[in-house]
N, CA, C and O of each residue as an XYZ file, in Angstrom:
880
protein
N      14.175     44.402    -52.119
C      14.391     44.782    -50.723
C      13.877     43.699    -49.791
O      14.540     43.346    -48.816
N      12.697     43.172    -50.087
C      12.128     42.146    -49.218
C      13.019     40.917    -49.209
O      13.220     40.292    -48.168
N      13.555     40.571    -50.384
C      14.408     39.395    -50.474
C      15.673     39.581    -49.658
O      16.130     38.654    -48.990
N      16.252     40.802    -49.711
C      17.482     41.063    -48.963
C      17.250     40.933    -47.478
O      18.081     40.374    -46.762
N      16.130     41.441    -47.009
C      15.818     41.346    -45.583
C      15.650     39.893    -45.191
O      16.112     39.477    -44.128
N      14.984     39.106    -46.052
C      14.776     37.693    -45.750
C      16.104     36.970    -45.649
O      16.300     36.161    -44.742
N      17.028     37.253    -46.576
C      18.336     36.612    -46.560
C      19.115     36.986    -45.313
O      19.788     36.149    -44.712
N      19.015     38.269    -44.923
C      19.727     38.712    -43.724
C      19.232     37.964    -42.507
O      20.021     37.552    -41.657
N      17.903     37.784    -42.422
C      17.347     37.045    -41.295
C      17.835     35.616    -41.275
O      18.127     35.057    -40.217
N      17.922     35.027    -42.460
C      18.393     33.656    -42.536
C      19.825     33.547    -42.051
O      20.176     32.612    -41.332
N      20.661     34.516    -42.451
C      22.066     34.505    -42.034
C      22.193     34.609    -40.528
O      22.992     33.894    -39.923
N      21.414     35.494    -39.913
C      21.460     35.660    -38.460
C      21.042     34.377    -37.778
O      21.635     33.973    -36.777
N      20.004     33.727    -38.329
C      19.512     32.490    -37.741
C      20.571     31.411    -37.789
O      20.770     30.692    -36.810
N      21.256     31.286    -38.923
C      22.300     30.270    -39.039
C      23.435     30.544    -38.083
O      23.973     29.621    -37.472
N      23.814     31.830    -37.942
C      24.895     32.180    -37.018
C      24.521     31.828    -35.600
O      25.347     31.340    -34.829
N      23.258     32.082    -35.258
C      22.778     31.786    -33.911
C      22.844     30.294    -33.635
O      23.239     29.869    -32.550
N      22.447     29.491    -34.645
C      22.461     28.046    -34.466
C      23.873     27.536    -34.264
O      24.110     26.650    -33.444
N      24.821     28.103    -35.019
C      26.211     27.671    -34.893
C      26.739     27.982    -33.505
O      27.415     27.160    -32.887
N      26.421     29.188    -33.016
C      26.907     29.586    -31.698
C      26.320     28.712    -30.612
O      26.997     28.386    -29.637
N      25.046     28.327    -30.777
C      24.382     27.510    -29.758
C      24.984     26.124    -29.683
O      25.160     25.573    -28.596
N      25.306     25.543    -30.868
C      25.841     24.190    -30.882
C      27.280     24.136    -30.410
O      27.743     23.096    -29.943
N      27.992     25.247    -30.528
C      29.391     25.291    -30.080
C      29.618     26.618    -29.359
O      30.300     27.493    -29.893
N      29.064     26.786    -28.161
C      29.073     28.081    -27.469
C      30.445     28.650    -27.192
O      30.607     29.869    -27.146
N      31.450     27.784    -27.006
C      32.794     28.276    -26.698
C      33.657     28.417    -27.953
O      34.839     28.750    -27.859
N      33.065     28.163    -29.137
C      33.767     28.292    -30.416
C      35.066     27.497    -30.421
O      36.100     27.985    -30.879
N      35.007     26.260    -29.906
C      36.189     25.407    -29.885
C      36.151     24.459    -31.075
O      35.106     23.900    -31.407
N      37.306     24.288    -31.712
C      37.385     23.390    -32.848
C      37.341     21.941    -32.378
O      38.030     21.549    -31.436
N      36.511     21.159    -33.062
C      36.423     19.738    -32.770
C      37.295     18.982    -33.769
O      37.820     19.563    -34.719
N      37.443     17.665    -33.538
C      38.311     16.868    -34.410
C      37.824     16.891    -35.856
O      38.636     16.923    -36.782
N      36.481     16.875    -36.062
C      35.963     16.905    -37.433
C      36.275     18.224    -38.126
O      36.397     18.289    -39.350
N      36.403     19.293    -37.304
C      36.753     20.588    -37.877
C      38.173     20.571    -38.430
O      38.442     21.140    -39.488
N      39.070     19.923    -37.716
C      40.448     19.818    -38.192
C      40.503     19.009    -39.492
O      41.277     19.327    -40.395
N      39.685     17.974    -39.579
C      39.659     17.175    -40.800
C      39.147     18.009    -41.971
O      39.680     17.919    -43.077
N      38.117     18.819    -41.734
C      37.600     19.678    -42.795
C      38.654     20.674    -43.253
O      38.806     20.924    -44.449
N      39.387     21.247    -42.287
C      40.435     22.197    -42.636
C      41.524     21.533    -43.476
O      42.045     22.127    -44.420
N      41.857     20.304    -43.120
C      42.878     19.578    -43.864
C      42.411     19.323    -45.299
O      43.182     19.479    -46.246
N      41.158     18.934    -45.449
C      40.624     18.678    -46.785
C      40.570     19.954    -47.617
O      40.874     19.938    -48.810
N      40.178     21.064    -46.979
C      40.151     22.346    -47.698
C      41.558     22.744    -48.115
O      41.780     23.251    -49.214
N      42.511     22.501    -47.205
C      43.902     22.828    -47.529
C      44.379     22.030    -48.725
O      45.079     22.555    -49.592
N      43.999     20.753    -48.774
C      44.377     19.921    -49.910
C      43.694     20.391    -51.192
O      44.290     20.360    -52.269
N      42.446     20.826    -51.070
C      41.686     21.257    -52.250
C      42.280     22.504    -52.895
O      42.299     22.637    -54.119
N      42.767     23.422    -52.048
C      43.251     24.691    -52.576
C      44.783     24.804    -52.575
O      45.329     25.902    -52.675
N      45.456     23.678    -52.463
C      46.918     23.755    -52.462
C      47.429     24.141    -53.857
O      46.763     23.923    -54.869
N      48.575     24.694    -53.870
C      49.219     25.113    -55.125
C      49.691     23.864    -55.865
O      50.526     23.127    -55.341
N      49.180     23.607    -57.067
C      49.599     22.404    -57.819
C      51.099     22.362    -58.069
O      51.695     21.288    -58.159
N      51.706     23.550    -58.182
C      53.145     23.578    -58.447
C      53.963     23.347    -57.191
O      55.169     23.110    -57.253
N      53.271     23.420    -56.015
C      53.967     23.190    -54.748
C      53.021     22.464    -53.795
O      52.545     23.035    -52.814
N      52.761     21.208    -54.101
C      51.793     20.441    -53.297
C      52.281     20.254    -51.856
O      53.466     20.386    -51.548
N      51.323     19.945    -51.001
C      51.637     19.749    -49.577
C      52.610     18.603    -49.395
O      52.507     17.565    -50.050
N      53.537     18.806    -48.512
C      54.537     17.785    -48.217
C      53.858     16.565    -47.590
O      53.030     16.700    -46.688
N      54.213     15.386    -48.070
C      53.586     14.151    -47.565
C      53.842     13.956    -46.077
O      52.942     13.563    -45.335
N      55.060     14.229    -45.645
C      55.391     14.074    -44.214
C      54.524     15.007    -43.355
O      54.073     14.629    -42.274
N      54.302     16.223    -43.852
C      53.472     17.187    -43.114
C      52.041     16.674    -43.007
O      51.398     16.808    -41.966
N      51.547     16.081    -44.104
C      50.190     15.553    -44.096
C      50.072     14.399    -43.102
O      49.100     14.314    -42.351
N      51.065     13.516    -43.103
C      51.043     12.381    -42.181
C      51.112     12.854    -40.728
O      50.470     12.285    -39.845
N      51.904     13.909    -40.497
C      52.026     14.452    -39.136
C      50.685     15.005    -38.656
O      50.268     14.764    -37.523
N      50.018     15.753    -39.542
C      48.720     16.318    -39.176
C      47.690     15.219    -38.931
O      46.895     15.296    -37.994
N      47.714     14.194    -39.785
C      46.776     13.080    -39.622
C      47.031     12.348    -38.304
O      46.100     11.957    -37.600
N      48.323     12.174    -37.989
C      48.683     11.509    -36.738
C      48.219     12.328    -35.528
O      47.710     11.778    -34.551
N      48.403     13.644    -35.611
C      47.963     14.508    -34.528
C      46.445     14.437    -34.352
O      45.940     14.457    -33.229
N      45.726     14.356    -35.471
C      44.272     14.256    -35.431
C      43.848     12.949    -34.756
O      42.931     12.938    -33.935
N      44.519     11.855    -35.104
C      44.197     10.560    -34.504
C      44.476     10.573    -33.001
O      43.718     10.011    -32.211
N      45.590     11.233    -32.619
C      45.930     11.331    -31.197
C      44.869     12.121    -30.438
O      44.482     11.755    -29.328
N      44.403     13.210    -31.052
C      43.357     14.029    -30.429
C      42.084     13.225    -30.243
O      41.437     13.307    -29.198
N      41.721     12.442    -31.263
C      40.527     11.603    -31.175
C      40.660     10.609    -30.023
O      39.709     10.398    -29.271
N      41.832     10.002    -29.884
C      42.059      9.009    -28.827
C      41.986      9.662    -27.445
O      41.418      9.096    -26.512
N      42.563     10.850    -27.326
C      42.530     11.553    -26.054
C      41.101     11.909    -25.654
O      40.715     11.758    -24.494
N      40.323     12.380    -26.623
C      38.928     12.724    -26.342
C      38.120     11.496    -25.937
O      37.291     11.555    -25.028
N      38.372     10.390    -26.619
C      37.650      9.157    -26.298
C      38.004      8.678    -24.893
O      37.139      8.232    -24.139
N      39.296      8.776    -24.552
C      39.744      8.365    -23.214
C      39.130      9.255    -22.137
O      38.702      8.773    -21.088
N      39.095     10.556    -22.409
C      38.512     11.497    -21.459
C      37.044     11.194    -21.218
O      36.589     11.185    -20.075
N      36.296     10.944    -22.298
C      34.879     10.630    -22.168
C      34.669      9.332    -21.384
O      33.774      9.238    -20.544
N      35.505      8.341    -21.671
C      35.381      7.054    -20.978
C      35.665      7.202    -19.484
O      34.964      6.626    -18.652
N      36.703      7.980    -19.148
C      37.057      8.186    -17.746
C      35.955      8.952    -17.012
O      35.656      8.662    -15.853
N      35.357      9.927    -17.690
C      34.269     10.694    -17.070
C      33.084      9.787    -16.762
O      32.514      9.855    -15.673
N      32.714      8.941    -17.715
C      31.596      8.024    -17.506
C      31.922      7.015    -16.408
O      31.057      6.667    -15.605
N      33.172      6.546    -16.373
C      33.572      5.581    -15.360
C      33.520      6.196    -13.962
O      33.066      5.568    -13.005
N      34.001      7.449    -13.867
C      33.984      8.139    -12.582
C      32.565      8.335    -12.083
O      32.279      8.136    -10.902
N      31.678      8.725    -12.987
C      30.271      8.922    -12.626
C      29.645      7.613    -12.166
O      28.887      7.589    -11.196
N      29.960      6.533    -12.855
C      29.402      5.225    -12.494
C      29.888      4.781    -11.124
O      29.114      4.267    -10.317
N      31.193      4.986    -10.865
C      31.750      4.607     -9.563
C      31.114      5.433     -8.445
O      30.795      4.907     -7.379
N      30.933      6.743     -8.702
C      30.363      7.619     -7.687
C      28.916      7.226     -7.388
O      28.504      7.191     -6.228
N      28.150      6.931     -8.436
C      26.767      6.523     -8.242
C      26.684      5.217     -7.462
O      25.858      5.072     -6.561
N      27.555      4.260     -7.822
C      27.576      2.979     -7.120
C      27.935      3.160     -5.651
O      27.340      2.536     -4.772
N      28.925      4.030     -5.394
C      29.353      4.275     -4.011
C      28.245      4.933     -3.212
O      28.046      4.607     -2.041
N      27.518      5.860     -3.835
C      26.422      6.538     -3.138
C      25.332      5.557     -2.728
O      24.856      5.582     -1.593
N      24.936      4.685     -3.669
C      23.851      3.765     -3.358
C      24.286      2.678     -2.376
O      23.443      2.075     -1.713
N      25.584      2.422     -2.276
C      26.060      1.452     -1.295
C      25.850      1.965      0.126
O      25.882      1.190      1.083
N      25.634      3.276      0.260
C      25.386      3.864      1.572
C      24.028      3.449      2.132
O      23.746      3.682      3.307
N      23.189      2.836      1.304
C      21.869      2.401      1.763
C      21.974      1.406      2.908
O      21.027      1.232      3.676
N      23.128      0.750      3.024
C      23.318     -0.225      4.103
C      23.334      0.445      5.473
O      23.211     -0.224      6.499
N      23.488      1.773      5.486
C      23.518      2.500      6.762
C      22.120      2.817      7.282
O      21.977      3.253      8.425
N      21.089      2.608      6.468
C      19.721      2.893      6.897
C      19.381      2.039      8.116
O      19.606      0.829      8.116
N      18.845      2.669      9.138
C      18.514      1.965     10.376
C      19.542      2.177     11.463
O      19.257      1.977     12.644
N      20.757      2.588     11.064
C      21.796      2.869     12.049
C      21.655      4.304     12.566
O      20.868      5.088     12.035
N      22.418      4.633     13.598
C      22.386      5.974     14.160
C      23.452      6.846     13.503
O      24.543      6.378     13.175
N      23.117      8.114     13.319
C      24.061      9.069     12.728
C      24.236     10.254     13.659
O      23.265     10.862     14.108
N      25.487     10.572     13.939
C      25.787     11.774     14.717
C      25.984     12.911     13.721
O      26.969     12.944     12.983
N      25.031     13.840     13.712
C      25.093     14.940     12.754
C      26.033     16.055     13.205
O      26.452     16.882     12.395
N      26.362     16.078     14.488
C      27.184     17.164     15.010
C      26.392     18.441     15.226
O      26.940     19.460     15.648
N      25.081     18.380     14.930
C      24.226     19.568     15.055
C      23.551     19.569     16.425
O      22.337     19.393     16.533
N      24.348     19.766     17.458
C      23.823     19.724     18.827
C      23.542     21.107     19.392
O      23.021     21.227     20.501
N      23.877     22.144     18.653
C      23.684     23.501     19.139
C      22.372     24.122     18.660
O      21.921     23.880     17.541
N      21.775     24.926     19.535
C      20.568     25.680     19.186
C      20.955     27.145     19.110
O      21.275     27.758     20.129
N      20.929     27.707     17.926
C      21.345     29.092     17.734
C      20.184     30.054     17.943
O      19.128     29.919     17.324
N      20.393     31.024     18.824
C      19.409     32.074     19.030
C      19.962     33.345     18.407
O      21.021     33.828     18.808
N      19.250     33.887     17.431
C      19.682     35.094     16.723
C      18.564     36.127     16.761
O      17.420     35.833     16.415
N      18.902     37.320     17.179
C      17.908     38.403     17.299
C      16.721     37.989     18.162
O      15.578     38.363     17.899
N      17.020     37.210     19.197
C      15.977     36.810     20.138
C      15.070     35.703     19.647
O      14.094     35.375     20.321
N      15.356     35.118     18.500
C      14.509     34.061     17.933
C      15.205     32.715     17.988
O      16.390     32.603     17.675
N      14.458     31.694     18.390
C      14.988     30.338     18.427
C      14.678     29.611     17.132
O      14.983     30.103     16.046
N      14.073     28.439     17.248
C      13.760     27.666     16.052
C      13.205     26.320     16.423
O      12.752     26.118     17.549
N      13.235     25.394     15.490
C      12.720     24.038     15.700
C      13.875     23.056     15.719
O      14.786     23.147     14.895
N      13.844     22.118     16.653
C      14.889     21.103     16.722
C      14.250     19.741     16.979
O      13.125     19.652     17.469
N      14.985     18.685     16.641
C      14.497     17.313     16.768
C      15.072     16.633     18.000
O      16.230     16.843     18.359
N      14.254     15.824     18.635
C      14.673     15.012     19.786
C      14.383     13.553     19.451
O      13.308     13.231     18.945
N      15.336     12.677     19.731
C      15.140     11.251     19.481
C      15.080     10.502     20.806
O      15.992     10.592     21.628
N      14.002      9.766     20.999
C      13.848      8.907     22.167
C      14.138      7.472     21.739
O      13.458      6.954     20.854
N      15.129      6.818     22.342
C      15.525      5.477     21.914
C      14.590      4.369     22.376
O      14.805      3.205     22.039
N      13.567      4.707     23.134
C      12.641      3.697     23.639
C      11.297      4.344     23.925
O      11.192      5.569     23.985
N      10.276      3.526     24.101
C       8.980      4.055     24.525
C       9.127      4.626     25.933
O       9.790      4.030     26.783
N       8.518      5.760     26.174
C       8.669      6.406     27.473
C       7.307      6.657     28.129
O       6.281      6.781     27.462
N       7.344      6.726     29.466
C       6.147      7.104     30.212
C       6.148      8.594     30.485
O       5.088      9.185     30.691
N       7.321      9.214     30.490
C       7.451     10.663     30.661
C       8.837     11.098     30.192
O       9.772     10.298     30.158
N       8.955     12.365     29.836
C      10.259     12.905     29.417
C      10.271     14.404     29.632
O       9.230     15.059     29.591
N      11.474     14.948     29.863
C      11.663     16.376     30.066
C      12.824     16.830     29.190
O      13.911     16.253     29.234
N      12.585     17.864     28.397
C      13.623     18.447     27.547
C      13.989     19.805     28.133
O      13.127     20.672     28.282
N      15.263     19.992     28.464
C      15.718     21.237     29.089
C      16.635     22.006     28.150
O      17.560     21.431     27.577
N      16.388     23.285     27.992
C      17.251     24.163     27.210
C      18.299     24.733     28.161
O      17.959     25.392     29.144
N      19.556     24.482     27.870
C      20.637     24.915     28.763
C      21.699     25.673     27.984
O      21.807     25.544     26.764
N      22.489     26.475     28.715
C      23.595     27.180     28.074
C      24.869     26.364     28.214
O      24.826     25.210     28.640
N      26.000     26.955     27.858
C      27.266     26.219     27.824
C      27.744     25.767     29.199
O      28.560     24.850     29.293
N      27.246     26.398     30.275
C      27.675     26.003     31.627
C      26.585     25.234     32.364
O      26.721     24.956     33.556
N      25.511     24.891     31.670
C      24.481     24.058     32.271
C      23.312     24.775     32.903
O      22.451     24.128     33.500
N      23.249     26.097     32.793
C      22.108     26.835     33.332
C      20.852     26.505     32.526
O      20.856     26.566     31.297
N      19.774     26.153     33.241
C      18.518     25.782     32.580
C      17.661     27.023     32.356
O      17.398     27.777     33.293
N      17.227     27.232     31.118
C      16.418     28.399     30.788
C      14.951     28.046     30.556
O      14.060     28.849     30.831
N      14.712     26.857     30.055
C      13.326     26.468     29.795
C      13.229     24.950     29.752
O      14.185     24.270     29.381
N      12.072     24.424     30.133
C      11.854     22.977     30.081
C      10.555     22.674     29.348
O       9.592     23.439     29.410
N      10.551     21.549     28.659
C       9.356     21.033     27.987
C       9.080     19.651     28.575
O       9.934     18.768     28.498
N       7.913     19.457     29.154
C       7.562     18.177     29.767
C       6.535     17.439     28.907
O       5.619     18.046     28.353
N       6.706     16.119     28.807
C       5.815     15.314     27.976
C       5.398     14.063     28.724
O       6.148     13.515     29.532
N       4.184     13.629     28.433
C       3.706     12.359     28.973
C       4.239     11.240     28.074
O       5.266     11.409     27.417
N       3.563     10.133     28.045
C       4.028      8.962     27.298
C       4.268      9.282     25.822
O       3.446      9.924     25.169
N       5.397      8.827     25.317
C       5.738      8.956     23.897
C       6.325      7.652     23.403
O       7.020      6.952     24.140
N       6.045      7.330     22.160
C       6.613      6.121     21.574
C       8.041      6.402     21.093
O       8.426      7.550     20.871
N       8.789      5.353     20.943
C      10.167      5.451     20.456
C      10.189      6.161     19.104
O       9.370      5.881     18.229
N      11.139      7.086     18.948
C      11.237      7.775     17.670
C      11.656      9.223     17.807
O      12.078      9.671     18.872
N      11.531      9.937     16.714
C      11.957     11.341     16.651
C      10.737     12.259     16.626
O       9.766     11.999     15.916
N      10.800     13.326     17.403
C       9.741     14.327     17.355
C      10.381     15.708     17.414
O      11.514     15.860     17.871
N       9.651     16.705     16.949
C      10.187     18.061     16.846
C       9.625     18.957     17.940
O       8.475     18.815     18.357
N      10.471     19.888     18.397
C      10.084     20.868     19.401
C      10.373     22.254     18.843
O      11.452     22.511     18.309
N       9.401     23.135     18.973
C       9.594     24.518     18.540
C       9.880     25.386     19.763
O       9.091     25.433     20.708
N      11.009     26.062     19.727
C      11.398     26.950     20.822
C      11.521     28.361     20.277
O      12.250     28.601     19.314
N      10.805     29.296     20.895
C      10.785     30.673     20.389
C      11.933     31.532     20.898
O      12.007     32.720     20.582
N      12.832     30.941     21.686
C      13.970     31.710     22.192
C      13.703     32.400     23.521
O      14.460     33.278     23.935
N      12.623     31.999     24.190
C      12.303     32.614     25.478
C      12.610     31.654     26.620
O      12.710     30.444     26.417
N      12.762     32.210     27.839
C      12.988     31.367     29.011
C      11.653     31.003     29.643
O      10.595     31.310     29.094
N      11.704     30.337     30.816
C      10.480     29.870     31.461
C       9.575     31.017     31.896
O       8.378     30.814     32.097
N      10.141     32.244     32.048
C       9.351     33.410     32.452
C       8.819     34.183     31.255
O       8.121     35.183     31.423
N       9.140     33.734     30.057
C       8.668     34.406     28.857
C       9.603     35.475     28.340
O       9.287     36.154     27.363
N      10.757     35.638     28.983
C      11.728     36.640     28.541
C      12.652     36.059     27.478
O      12.998     34.879     27.517
N      13.039     36.886     26.546
C      13.951     36.437     25.505
C      15.345     36.210     26.084
O      15.864     37.040     26.831
N      15.943     35.074     25.729
C      17.303     34.797     26.188
C      18.291     35.561     25.312
O      17.938     36.050     24.239
N      19.509     35.654     25.776
C      20.540     36.342     25.007
C      20.880     35.536     23.757
O      20.790     34.308     23.754
N      21.265     36.231     22.713
C      21.706     35.540     21.498
C      22.926     34.687     21.821
O      23.780     35.071     22.620
N      22.987     33.546     21.197
C      24.109     32.649     21.433
C      23.738     31.229     21.077
O      22.723     30.982     20.425
N      24.573     30.290     21.514
C      24.358     28.874     21.222
C      23.953     28.152     22.498
O      24.630     28.252     23.521
N      22.852     27.427     22.430
C      22.333     26.648     23.549
C      22.255     25.187     23.111
O      22.525     24.861     21.955
N      21.888     24.328     24.031
C      21.696     22.927     23.681
C      20.515     22.392     24.464
O      19.958     23.082     25.318
N      20.136     21.161     24.169
C      18.989     20.546     24.840
C      19.404     19.223     25.476
O      19.983     18.359     24.817
N      19.106     19.080     26.745
C      19.320     17.825     27.453
C      17.974     17.130     27.603
O      16.962     17.766     27.898
N      17.976     15.842     27.400
C      16.732     15.080     27.459
C      16.840     14.002     28.543
O      17.758     13.182     28.526
N      15.906     14.017     29.467
C      15.823     12.993     30.507
C      14.461     12.322     30.382
O      13.445     12.996     30.210
N      14.440     10.999     30.470
C      13.182     10.288     30.287
C      13.093      9.089     31.223
O      14.089      8.635     31.786
N      11.888      8.599     31.367
C      11.622      7.357     32.103
C      10.912      6.426     31.139
O       9.862      6.763     30.591
N      11.499      5.238     30.935
C      10.878      4.327     29.975
C       9.681      3.614     30.600
O       9.366      3.822     31.771
N       9.035      2.792     29.827
C       7.802      2.141     30.279
C       8.062      1.099     31.366
O       7.122      0.624     32.003
N       9.323      0.742     31.582
C       9.673     -0.189     32.657
C      10.122      0.544     33.919
O      10.507     -0.080     34.907
N      10.068      1.874     33.873
C      10.453      2.658     35.037
C      11.928      2.993     35.108
O      12.382      3.546     36.109
N      12.689      2.672     34.071
C      14.120      2.964     34.055
C      14.372      4.379     33.550
O      13.737      4.828     32.595
N      15.301      5.076     34.195
C      15.641      6.440     33.786
C      16.705      6.414     32.700
O      17.556      5.525     32.672
N      16.650      7.382     31.817
C      17.628      7.473     30.749
C      17.858      8.919     30.339
O      17.068      9.806     30.663
N      18.969      9.144     29.610
C      19.295     10.486     29.147
C      19.729     10.419     27.684
O      20.263      9.410     27.226
N      19.496     11.477     26.985
C      19.982     11.606     25.612
C      20.121     13.087     25.297
O      19.770     13.934     26.118
N      20.617     13.395     24.144
C      20.765     14.787     23.728
C      20.433     14.904     22.256
O      20.226     13.893     21.584
N      20.381     16.107     21.753
C      20.031     16.273     20.346
C      21.280     16.115     19.478
O      22.406     16.226     19.962
N      21.061     15.854     18.193
C      22.170     15.754     17.243
C      22.398     14.364     16.709
O      23.027     14.206     15.663
N      21.895     13.322     17.412
C      22.056     11.941     16.948
C      20.673     11.353     16.675
O      19.792     11.379     17.534
N      20.499     10.821     15.458
C      19.189     10.307     15.049
C      19.378      9.069     14.179
O      20.442      8.876     13.593
N      18.342      8.226     14.095
C      18.436      7.071     13.193
C      18.361      7.528     11.735
O      17.672      8.495     11.407
N      19.071      6.827     10.885
C      19.034      7.121      9.450
C      17.796      6.454      8.864
O      17.659      5.232      8.913
N      16.906      7.253      8.316
C      15.628      6.736      7.823
C      15.657      6.376      6.347
O      15.002      5.422      5.928
N      16.408      7.129      5.559
C      16.434      6.853      4.115
C      17.644      7.518      3.477
O      18.355      8.299      4.109
N      17.860      7.185      2.204
C      18.970      7.735      1.427
C      18.420      8.383      0.170
O      17.569      7.805     -0.507
N      18.899      9.583     -0.148
C      18.519     10.263     -1.390
C      19.786     10.645     -2.140
O      20.712     11.212     -1.559
N      19.824     10.336     -3.424
C      20.983     10.655     -4.258
C      20.567     11.707     -5.273
O      19.611     11.514     -6.024
N      21.282     12.806     -5.290
C      21.024     13.896     -6.233
C      22.317     14.173     -6.993
O      23.213     14.859     -6.501
N      22.390     13.626     -8.195
C      23.625     13.758     -8.970
C      24.743     12.981     -8.298
O      24.621     11.776     -8.079
N      25.835     13.667     -7.971
C      26.966     13.017     -7.319
C      26.930     13.172     -5.806
O      27.863     12.755     -5.120
N      25.854     13.775     -5.273
C      25.746     14.018     -3.842
C      24.679     13.124     -3.223
O      23.581     12.985     -3.762
N      25.014     12.519     -2.080
C      24.076     11.650     -1.371
C      23.666     12.316     -0.057
O      24.459     12.990      0.599
N      22.407     12.104      0.299
C      21.871     12.691      1.530
C      21.205     11.613      2.371
O      20.514     10.741      1.844
N      21.418     11.680      3.696
C      20.704     10.831      4.631
C      19.538     11.621      5.207
O      19.674     12.809      5.499
N      18.389     10.965      5.372
C      17.284     11.596      6.094
C      17.439     11.230      7.563
O      17.294     10.069      7.946
N      17.730     12.221      8.365
C      17.876     12.050      9.804
C      17.014     13.104     10.483
O      17.097     14.289     10.159
N      16.193     12.671     11.420
C      15.272     13.618     12.019
C      14.303     14.110     10.964
O      13.727     13.316     10.219
N      14.126     15.408     10.901
C      13.179     15.991      9.940
C      13.873     16.602      8.733
O      13.246     17.349      7.981
N      15.161     16.301      8.527
C      15.872     16.936      7.426
C      16.808     15.963      6.713
O      17.158     14.906      7.237
N      17.200     16.353      5.505
C      18.189     15.598      4.735
C      19.548     16.276      4.914
O      19.665     17.495      4.785
N      20.572     15.475      5.211
C      21.904     16.009      5.438
C      22.901     15.329      4.509
O      22.896     14.107      4.358
N      23.750     16.133      3.895
C      24.822     15.615      3.033
C      25.629     14.594      3.835
O      26.065     14.885      4.949
N      25.830     13.402      3.274
C      26.529     12.338      4.006
C      27.943     12.753      4.418
O      28.481     12.236      5.397
N      28.541     13.678      3.677
C      29.893     14.118      4.043
C      29.889     14.989      5.291
O      30.948     15.249      5.862
N      28.710     15.445      5.726
C      28.602     16.250      6.936
C      28.372     15.415      8.196
O      28.459     15.926      9.313
N      28.077     14.119      8.003
C      27.831     13.242      9.137
C      29.132     12.976      9.879
O      30.144     12.641      9.264
N      29.106     13.126     11.203
C      30.317     12.957     12.007
C      30.631     11.488     12.273
O      31.792     11.079     12.252
N      29.583     10.697     12.525
C      29.798      9.288     12.876
C      28.533      8.501     12.624
O      27.428      9.015     12.799
N      28.693      7.254     12.212
C      27.578      6.313     12.071
C      27.849      5.145     13.003
O      28.934      4.563     12.988
N      26.860      4.809     13.810
C      27.081      3.715     14.787
C      25.815      2.882     14.965
O      25.809      1.926     15.740
C-alpha cells in the first residue's frame, strides 16, 4: 500500500511538471519528430510507411522549424529596434514638453497638487486659479523664486475658504523677473528632466511625474 501511494505521488508530480513546461499543451517540433519515430517503430512490416509520405512529413517539419526560427528572430529584432528607439529619446532631455495637462479637476469639492514652471529667476510671482471664462477664484503669491518647477497644493477652495463647484479649472502665472521684466506662463509645459524605459514603454520626467512619451503633445 505504501509503495502504491508513493508511485501515485510520483505520477502526479511528473504530470504537474509536464503541464508547467508546456502550459498550453502545444506540440513542439521535437514532438512531431518523436511521433514520426514512434510511427516508424510500430509500423506494419507487411505495409511499411510510404516513402513519399515520410518525405512530406519531414519537409513539413523542416518548414515548421524555419517558421519558428524566423518568428523568434523577428521578435528579437523588433524588441531591439524598440529599445534603441526609446533610448534615442534621451536627446530630448533639457527641451520643453507640452503635456496637455493644463486642467485642474475638482471632484467632490477636492482639488489637488499641480506643478508650475518659471522660465527664469523671479523677484515675485502670482498664480491664479481661474475657470473657463477667466473668473479668478484664488491666488497664490510668492516672493523671489529661482528658475525651475515647483508644486502648489490647492484644496479646491476659493479665496474666502468656500469650496468651488466641481469642474475643470486652470492656473495662470504672472511673474516679474530679477531685471524687472513682466512675464506670463501657464501650467502643462515643463522641461524634460530625464528618460525612463520600462520594457517597450518610455517615460519622460516632467514636473513631478513621469509621463508616457506617447502622451506628450509637443516637444520644443
